[in-house]
N, C-alpha and C positions, 0 to 999 in steps of 0.2 A: 180841795177835799182829799182826805186821805184815802188811798187805795186799800182794798181788802188785803188781809194778811196773805202772804205768799205771792203777791203780784208785784210787778215792777213796771216802771214807765217804759214806753216803747223807745228803743234806742234811736239815735239819729241815723237816717238811711245812708248818708254820706260816710258816717263812721263805719257802718257795716261794710260798705263797698271797699273802703280803704283797708279794713281788717282782712277781708277776703283776699284782696289782691296781694297783701303782704304774706298771707299764709299759704297761698297756692304755690306748688313747686314748679311754677311756670312764670314766664314773663309775658305780660300783655302789652301790646304797643299799637300805635297808629303811625304809619310812615307815609311820606309823600314822594312824588316823582324825583325831587331834588335830593333824596336820601335824608331829608330832615325828619326829625321825630317830634310830633306834637303832643304825644302822650306815651308814657311808658311806666310800667309798674315799678314800685319802689324796690322790689326784690331783685331788680336787674343788676344790683351791685354784686350779688353773689356770682351771677353769670358772666358779667363783663368787667367788673372791677371799677366801673364808673358810677357816679351819683346820677340820679334821674335828671337833676338840674343841668348837668353837663350836656345832656341831649336836648332838653327843652329850651335852654338858652343858646343853643347852636354852637357851644364850645366843641362838641364832638358830633360828627355826623356818622350815620350808620355805615356809610361806605368806608370809613376809616378803620372800623374794626372787622369788617368782612375780609376774609383771606383773599389776597389778590387773585389767587387761582380760581376762586369761586364766584367772583363778582359777575362774570358773564353768565353764570348759571342762573342768578337772580334776575338779570335783565331778560334773559330768554324766557323765564317763567312768567314775567310780567307781560312780555309781548304775546306769548301764547294765550294768556288769560284774556287779553284784549281782543286778539284775533278770533278766538273761539268762544268769546263771551263766557269764559269759565269763571264762576264766582269763587269756587273753592280750589285752592292749590296747596300742595304739600311738597316741600323740598327740604333736602338736607345739605348743609354746607358748614364750612369752618369759620370760626371767628377767632380774633386774637385778643386774649384777656389783657387787661392793663399791665399785668406782671410779665407779659410776653409769652405766656403759655397758650397753646392751641386748644380750643374747645370745639366740640361738634354739637350742632343744634339741629333740631327738627322744627321747621317753620311751617305751621298750619295757618294759612291766611285766607281772608276773604277780600277779593278785589272789588272796589267800587268805581264805577264809570260815571262820567258826567253825562249831561243830556246829549252830547255829541258822540257818545260811545268811546270817549277817550279816558285814559287812566286818570283817576282822581286821587285816590288814596287806597291804602291797604290796612286792614285791621288783622293783626296776627297774634298767634300764641307761640312763644318760643319755649322749647323743652330741651334741657341739657341732656344729650344722649352720648356724651363722651364715653362713659363706662360701657354703654351698649355697643358702641362702635368697637371699643377695645375687645369686648367679649366676642363680637362677630368676627373680628380679625383672628382671634385665637381659635375660634371654631373653624374658620376657613383654613387656617394653618394646619389644624389637626386633620381636617378633611383632606387637604392636599397631601399631607404626610401619609394618611391612610391610603389615598388613591395611589401615590407613588409606591407604597409598600405592596399594594395589590398588584400593581403593574410589574414590579420586580418579581413578585412571586409568580405571576402569570407567565412572565417572560422566562423565568427560571424553569418552570414546569413545561411550558409549551416548546421552548427551544432546546430542551434537554436532549441529549443523544441517546437516552434510554427511555423505554416506555414507563409511564407513570399511571397508576390506576387507583381507584377507590371502589371497594366491594362492600355493599350493604344489602342485607336481606337476599343474598344469593345472586345479586345482579351487579353489573358494573354501573356505578353512579357517576363516575368521571373517568375519562382516559385522556391523555394528552395526544398531541399531533403525532409524535413518534410512535406511540402505541398503535395508532390507526395505520401508519405507514407499514409497520412490521407485519400486521395481519392482513392488510389490503382492504379494510373496511372503512366506510365513512363513520364519522362521529355518531350520527343519529342511528346508524345500524347497530351500534354496540350499546350505547348508554340506555339503560332502562329496558333493553331487549335481550341481551346476552349475558350469561354468567361465565365464570372461569371454566367450568366443565364443558361449555359449548365450544371453547377454543382449545381444548386439551385432546390429545390423541387418545383413542379408546384404551390403549394399553396402559396409560398412566393416570386414568381418571380416579382410580381407587387411591392412588398416592396423593393426588391433589386434594381430593375430598377429605381425606384423613388429616392432612396438614392444615387445611382451613378449619376443620372442626376443633383441632387442638387449640388453636388460637382463640376461637370464639368461646370455647369452654374455659379459657383462662389457664390452661395447662402450661402454655409457653406464651411469651409475648411476641417473639419474632422468630422466623425460620428463613433460612437460605437453602435452596436446593435446586436441582436441575431436572428437567423432564422434557417431553416432546409435545409441541403444540401443532396446530393445523391452521394454515392460512385459509382465507376465503376461497381460494382456487383449489384447495385440497392438498396443497404441498405440506408435508411434514417437515419440521425443523426443530433443532434443539434450542432451549432457552434456559436462562438462569434467573430466578426470581428471589427477591428479598422482601418479605411482607411483615408489617407490624400491626398488631391489634391496636385499635384506637376506639374512641367513643364519639359518635355523631348524634347530637340531639338526645344524648342519654342512651343510645342504642349501640351495641357492639358492631364494629366495622373493621375492615382491613385496608390499610393503605400500603402501597409497595411500588417497587420498580421491577422492570422486566428487561432483560438484555437478550438480543438475538445472537446466538453463539455460532451461527452458520460460518461466518468468516473465520472465527477463532478455531472452529473444528477443522476447516479446510487448511488453515495455516499449520495446525498440529499434524494433520495428515501429510502435508507436503514435507514438513520437517522430519517426521518419522520415516517417510519414504526416502528422503535424502540420506538420513542416517543409515537406514537399512541398505540402500544401494552402495553407500560408501563402505560399510562393513563388508558386504559381499564382494565389492570391488577389491578391497585390500586382500581378502582371502584369495580371490581368484587371481589377482596380480601376483601374489606370492607363489601360488601353485604354478602359474604360467612361467614365472621366472625360472623355477627349478626345472620345469618341463623343457624349457628352451635350452637349458644346459645339457640335458640328456639328448635332446634332438640334435644339438650341435655335434655331439659325439657320434650319433648314428649317421648324420649327414656327412660329417667329415670323413669317417672311416669308409663310408660308402663311396665318397669321391676318390679316396685313395685306392680302394679296390678297383674302381672304374679305370684308374690310370695304370694300375699294376697288372691286372688280370690279362689284358690282351697279349702281353709279352712273357708272362711268367706262369700262367695257369693252363693246365690241360683242360680240354673241353671248355675253353673260355667262353664260347658263345652261350652255353647253358648257364654258366656262372654269371655272365654279364646280364642275362635276362633277369636273374634273381636280384642282382645288384640294382638294376633299373627299377625293379619292384620295390626294393627297400627305399630308394631315393624318392620314388613317386609317393609312397605312403608317408615318408618323412615330410615331403612338401605339403601334403594335405593336412598333416598334423600341425605343421608350422602355420598354415592358414587358420586353423582352428584356434591355435594359441594366439595368433594375431587378433582374432575377434575377441578373445577373452581380455587381452591387453587393452583393446579399444574400449570395451565396456568398463574396465577398471580404471581407465584414464591414465594408464601407464605406458601406452603406446607412444613411441617417439614420433612427434609430428614435426614436419618441416613447413610451417605456414608461410604463405605469401599472399599478397592481395590478388584475388581472382574475381571474375565476374560470374555470378550465379547463372545468369541467363546464357552466357557463352558455354559454361560447363554443360548445361542441359542440352543445348543445341549440338554440341560435340558428341553427346551420349545418346541422342534420340534414336539413331539408327540401331545401335546396339540394344537399347531398351526395348524397341519394337520386336527385335528378333528374340529377345529374352521371354516375352510374354506369350508368344504364339499368335496364330491367326484367328482364333475364336474370341479374342479380346480386342476391343477397339481402344486406341490410345490417342489422346489429344493433349496439347500443351498450350497454355496461355501465359505468355511472358510479359512482364512489366515493360513499358515503353522505353525505359532508360536503363543503362547498366546498373547492376546491383552489386557493388563491391563489398566483399567480406574478406577477412584475413583468416585463412585456414589452409591446411594441407589439401591440395587438389585431389589426391588419392582418397582422402577421408571423405570429401564431399561426394565423390563418385561412389564410394562404398555405401554412403547413406542412401543415395538414389537407387542403387541396385537392390539393397536389402528391402527398402520400402516397396519397390515395384514387385519384387518377388513375393513379398508378403501379400500384396494386393492380388497378384495373380493366383496364389494358392487359395485365396478366399473366394474365388469365382470359378469353381471347377466346371461349371456349365456355361462359361462365358460371361461377358459384361463389359464394363468401361473403366478405364483408368485415366484420371485427369490430373495433370500437374499444372499448378498455377503459382506465379511469383508476383510479389508486390512489395512495397515498402510501407512501413507504418510507424508513426510515433506513438509510443506507449506512455501514458501518464497514469496517475492514480485512479482516475475515473475509468479509463478505457481498459485497464488491466483486470478489473473485476476481481475474481477470486485468485488471480495469479499474484498473490501477495509477496512472493519472493522475487518477483521480477523487477529489476531496476528500471526507472524511467529512462527513455532514450529512443533513438532511431534504430529500427530493426529491419533486416531483410526477412520477409515472411514467405516460406515455402509450404505449399499445401499439396499433399498427395491424397487423392480421393478415389475410392473404388465403389462399385455398386454390388459388393459381395454380401456375404451372409451376416456381416456385422459382428460386434463383440458384445457379449452379455455384460451388463454393468458389474455383476459380482466378480468378474475376473479382470476388469479393466485396470485395477490396481496392481495386477501381477504380470501384465504382458511385457514389462521391461525387465523383469527378473531373469537372470541368466538361467538357461536350461528349461525355462517354462515354455511349454508348447501344447497346443491342442491338436496338433497333427498326429496321424497314426504313427506307430513305432517305426523308426527307420526313415520317416519322411521329413524330419526336421531336427536340428540340433538344439533349438530353443535359444540360439545366440543372435539371431538376425536383428530383432528389435532391441535387445540389450546392447548390441554393438552400436546401433544407431544412437541409443540413449547416451552411451559413453562418449561417442564422438561429439555429439551436440554439447554435452556438459564440458568436455575438455576445451571446447572453443567458446565457453562462456555463453552458451545458448540455452534455449528452453524448448521442450517438445510437449505437445498436448494431443490427446486423442479425443475425437468426437464420434460416437458410434451408437447405433440402436440395432438390435437384432432384426435382420431382414431389410434394413435400410442402408446398409453400406457403412463405410468407415472413412474418416478424414484424419490424417496425421498432419498437424500444423507445427512447423519448426520456426522459431525466432532466433536469428543470428544477428549480433551487433553489426551495424553498418560501420565501415571504416571511415575515419575522418577525411575531409577533403585534403588533397595533396598527395595522398598515398597512391603510388602508381600501380595500375592493374597489370599483372603479369599474364602472359599468354604462352601457349604451347606446353607440351609435355616433355618430361625428362627423357632423354634417349635411352635405348637399351644398353645393357652392359656390353662392353667390348669383348672381343675374343681373348682367351687366356694368353697372357704375355709373361715372359720371364723377367725377373727384376734383379737388382743388385743393391747392396747396402747392408748395414748392420741394424738389426731390430732388437730392442729389449721388450720381451713379452712378460707382462705381469698378470697372473691369473691364479686365484687361490684354489680353484678346482683342479686337482691334479690331472684328471682325465682330459679336461678341456685344454689345459696347459700343454700337455704332451701332444695332443692331437693338433692343436693350432701350430705348435712348433714344427711338426712334421709337414703340415700344409705349407708353411712359410719356407721351409727348407726345399720342398718340392718346387716352389716358385723361384728358387735361386737365391734366397736371402740367407745371410749369416744371422743366427738367432741366439740370443742370451735369454734365459728365463729366470723368473723370480716368483715366489708364492705370496709375497707381501710387499707393501710399500717400503718398509725399512730395508728389506733385502735388496730391493731395486735401487735405492739410493746408495747403498754400499757399493753395488756394482758400478754405478755411474761415477762414484768418487775415484775409482781406479781405471775406468775405461771411458775416455772422452770422445771416442770416434763413433758413438752410437748416433745413427741418423733418425730413428723413429722409435717412439715409446708407444707400445700398444698396451692399454690397461683397461681393466674392468672398472665401471663406475663405482662398484661397491667392493671394497677390500677390507680385510680384518684390520681394525685399528686406524684406518686412514681411507678417506674417500679418494677416488681416482683423480678428481680435479685438484685436491690438495697435493697429491703426489706429483702431478704435472707441474704445479707452480714451483715446488721445491726442486724438481728435476731440471727445469729450465734455468735455474740459478747455477746449477753445476755445468750444464751444457747449453749454452745460450742458443745454439742453432737447432736444438732438438725440436722435431715435429711430434705431434701427439694424435693418436687415433684411439677413440674410446669404443669398447665393445661391452654389451650387456644384454641380458634377457629383457630388462626394462630400465628406464632411468630411475635414479633415486629421487628423494624429495627435493633435492636442489634443483632438478630439472622438472620433475613431474609436477611440482607445485605451480610451475609457470606454463606447463603444457607445451614447451618448445625448447629447442637447444639454444644455448647462447651463441651469439654471432661468431662465425668462423670456426666453430667446433666441428670436427670430423667424427662421425659416429657410424658404427656398424652394428645392426641388430642381430642377435642370436635367434635362431640358428642361421648360419650363412653357408653358402656354397663356396667352392674353391674359386670360381669366377668372381663372385661378389667380394671375396677377401682380396683377390688380386687387384680388382678395380679400386677398392677402398684404400689399400696400401699405396698404390701409385698416386691417387689423388692426395692423400695425406702428405706424401713426400714431395708433392709438387711436380710430379713427372707427367701429369695428365690433367687436362681441364675437366672440371666436374660439370 
């Protein structure tokens, strides 16, 4: 019977199933324990490259195409399904296509157990997920790259040596670890709670407010400037910031960096102080040199008067009293000039290795007498010798000046305490002492319980002639002399003081290397005046000093030739070979004294040399000491000192 128009006969059910299996983008299969396949969809050729009959006829087992590295994964899934009686299992694994390529599949399977609860077979659906796996790998790679980028950014920001911040809506929305360290706050105390004005000193808030507003209004994109901030503990300190305008979620914000300028300012202060002291020192040294020349004349003529008056002057007793007054004042002036030279680091030093502790022990009695009975005095010395290389007289002068300064700071009595120790100074321990090289130092502390030094004048106390004492009570050279001596010996001096809390001066002197021998004892007093003999060539460009020194040498019994320059002296030596001693100033017109000595010794090989000067020139001053074996006499000098120096230079007396 014919069917009505528009209707068709029902298709064969087997044909429908076969069509569905072919058209589905999956492979349906039934597999058994021995990895054999009893049923597999025809479209498995696309997934595996094999024909269905290859599996059904046993030519290919499923185990052959599963990647060797994933076979254990399937066995484990089967065991777990049996053990836990799980009917549905989903696993991912790799298979090897007939062409050798690797494919990824997702196997959704239902496990069927026999009556004994043992694995019977599995019915599953295989889906090719190769593209999905590749996409997942790309996503993971991008996520890993993003994570690494974030970590690098976080490390860059968090480990930065400068503060990093983000300001939005007037508050800090992010700060890095260094920013917190600079201000002394925790992260949670700043972010979302404080704004830039909260950390700004009141005097600079208008400046900061205006600079932030300019960027938020779009007038400028970035600004770099300096101002004063305040730490959590209230400490004010200088900073430099550079901030750029940016947009965060469509809203204007400022991101920037902040640098703590405390160390930089301290370094600048130290550098400027060093420059100032060096400039003042050069000026003071030049003045002192000229003054020494004048004092040499005053002292020398006073010495000659002292010798002549007793036998040639009427009323010699009265005249001698005046002469003694002249010599006494000259001696005081010479000591003052010596302090100026010490400050300017042009004082001639005769350094040797000495023990700081031993020097203090030798001076302790004298220092106690110096401070008086109303001030207690105590000493704490390091348990082992502390060797430093410097002129013992200079170290003694340092102690005397510091103790006198401490005494004067306690008019109503108090305590002076001297302490010694050794210390290794490195980058961390030196703190703000940025100009101080790393190394081992002898540390000397002199502490008093006096009135203290106001902070506003602490930067001036080492300036020459600066004093807070009443007129006539101080020269203002005590501490500047200490400063000059310490610097001449490659040391450092620091002051710690608060008004009403006393003062500590702490000196760092380089420790000498092992093997240097510590010298002991003091140099002996000058011997009595003795007559000499021999021929001396005196070279001095200052006519008054030249004539005076010649007269003094003649008085001592020597034959004297004089010259006003190095060239004139060399001409004399060319025609006169019996000169025993050359006395020359270090600084001569057109020729340094040591250059003259070198050329003179080529003319007279046995010639001895004695240098005289108000201070040494840069050849010696730059080293702070005299070259080995050089004989030197500082101006002004007495007749006795001249006699001793000449005899030593000529080798007629042990020095």
